[in-house]
C-alpha positions in Angstrom: 22.7 -15.9 82.1 22.8 -12.1 82.3 25.9 -10.3 80.5 27.5 -8.2 83.3 27.7 -4.3 82.1 30.7 -3.0 80.2 31.6 -1.6 77.1 31.3 -3.3 73.6 33.3 -2.2 70.4 33.6 -3.6 67.3 36.7 -3.8 65.1 37.4 -5.0 61.6 41.3 -4.5 61.8 43.1 -7.2 63.8 45.5 -4.9 64.9 43.6 -2.0 65.9 41.5 -4.9 68.2 44.7 -6.1 69.9 46.3 -2.4 69.9 43.0 -1.4 72.2 43.2 -4.7 74.0 46.5 -4.0 75.2 45.8 -0.3 76.2 42.6 -1.3 77.8 44.3 -3.9 79.9 47.2 -1.2 80.8 44.3 0.6 82.3 42.9 -2.3 84.4 40.3 -3.4 82.3 38.7 -6.7 82.2 39.3 -7.4 78.5 37.6 -10.4 76.5 37.2 -10.5 73.3 35.1 -12.4 70.4 36.0 -13.3 66.7 35.5 -15.8 64.1 37.9 -17.6 64.4 41.1 -17.6 66.6 43.4 -14.6 65.6 47.0 -15.0 66.7 47.8 -11.2 67.3 44.1 -11.1 69.7 44.5 -13.7 71.2 48.5 -12.6 72.6 46.8 -9.2 73.4 44.6 -11.0 75.9 47.2 -13.3 77.2 44.6 -16.3 77.8 46.3 -18.9 79.6 46.6 -22.3 78.2 43.8 -24.4 78.6 44.5 -27.2 81.5 42.8 -29.7 79.0 45.7 -30.7 77.5 47.3 -32.0 80.8 44.6 -34.7 81.2 45.3 -35.6 77.6 48.9 -36.3 78.4 48.3 -37.5 81.8 46.2 -40.0 80.3 48.2 -41.2 77.0 51.0 -41.6 79.5 48.4 -44.0 81.5 47.6 -45.5 78.1 50.6 -46.8 77.5 51.8 -47.9 81.1 48.4 -50.2 80.7 49.0 -51.0 77.0 52.5 -52.3 78.0 51.4 -54.0 81.1 48.7 -55.8 79.5 50.8 -57.2 76.0 53.8 -58.1 78.5 51.4 -59.6 81.5 49.3 -61.4 79.1 52.5 -62.7 77.2 53.7 -64.2 80.2 50.6 -65.7 81.9 50.3 -67.7 79.1 53.4 -68.5 77.1 52.8 -69.6 73.5 55.7 -71.7 71.9 57.3 -69.1 69.8 59.9 -71.9 68.2 63.0 -69.6 69.6 61.9 -66.4 69.7 61.1 -64.2 72.8 57.7 -64.4 74.2 58.3 -60.5 75.2 58.7 -59.2 72.0 58.5 -55.1 71.4 57.1 -54.8 67.7 54.0 -56.5 68.4 53.1 -55.2 71.2 53.1 -51.6 70.0 50.0 -51.9 68.4 47.9 -52.6 71.4 49.7 -50.2 73.4 48.9 -47.2 70.7 45.3 -48.7 70.6 45.6 -48.2 74.6 47.1 -44.8 74.6 45.0 -43.1 72.5 41.7 -45.1 74.2 42.5 -43.4 78.0 44.1 -40.2 76.4 40.6 -39.4 74.7 38.7 -40.8 77.8 40.9 -38.8 80.1 39.8 -35.5 78.2 36.1 -36.2 78.0 36.2 -36.9 81.5 38.2 -33.6 82.1 35.8 -31.4 79.9 32.7 -33.0 81.7 34.3 -32.3 85.1 35.0 -28.5 83.9 31.7 -27.9 81.9 29.8 -29.5 85.2 31.8 -27.4 87.5 31.1 -24.3 85.5 34.9 -22.6 84.2 32.9 -19.5 82.5 30.2 -17.8 84.3 30.3 -14.5 82.5 28.6 -14.3 79.4 29.9 -12.1 76.4 27.2 -9.9 74.5 25.9 -11.6 71.6 25.9 -9.9 67.8 26.3 -12.3 64.5 29.1 -10.4 62.9 31.3 -11.7 65.9 31.1 -14.9 63.9 31.5 -13.9 60.2 33.7 -11.1 60.0 34.1 -8.8 62.8 36.1 -8.8 65.8 34.5 -8.1 69.3 36.0 -6.5 72.4 34.5 -6.2 75.9 36.0 -4.3 78.8 34.1 -3.9 82.1 35.5 -3.1 85.5 36.7 0.0 85.2 35.5 3.6 84.3 33.2 3.2 80.6 34.1 6.5 79.9 38.0 6.0 79.6 37.3 3.0 77.9 34.8 4.3 75.2 37.8 6.7 74.8 40.6 4.2 74.1 38.2 2.3 71.8 37.9 5.4 69.5 40.9 6.0 69.6 42.5 2.7 68.5 39.8 2.5 65.6 37.0 0.7 66.9 33.8 1.1 64.3 31.3 0.9 66.4 31.4 1.3 70.6 28.5 0.8 73.0 27.5 1.2 76.7 26.1 -3.2 77.5 23.5 -2.6 80.6 
């Protein structure tokens, strides 16, 4: 997949990268970043929305709780066993089955949402590659505006290197 045209800058300092991202976003640029680990300051500057995957997980967990409770109660009522005067439908032993059904349904819902999202192709844009972004540098990629203005902002923010990506 080809990389779109824009300006790529490398930073050592997360604070400088975050300020550059904020300045670029104020000027109307589309900004993406690559870093070795999620750095709170940079992630907040990008303003990325939360993943929708967690919604699928919570929905699956709630469905699993409902199915687990329904399975245990319905099974106990369909095949009653003599329990020596104790109630047939008793909560403590059902908690284990309900918990396991919750975990199973939540994990299957997460897997299904992940596969659906990858099949739909949720990330069509490719970030320019550089091994340093996986080790000790933060990469900031700006597109969708005047490239000379983006270069000026990145240099003023303290970028270690700035280059144009064709």
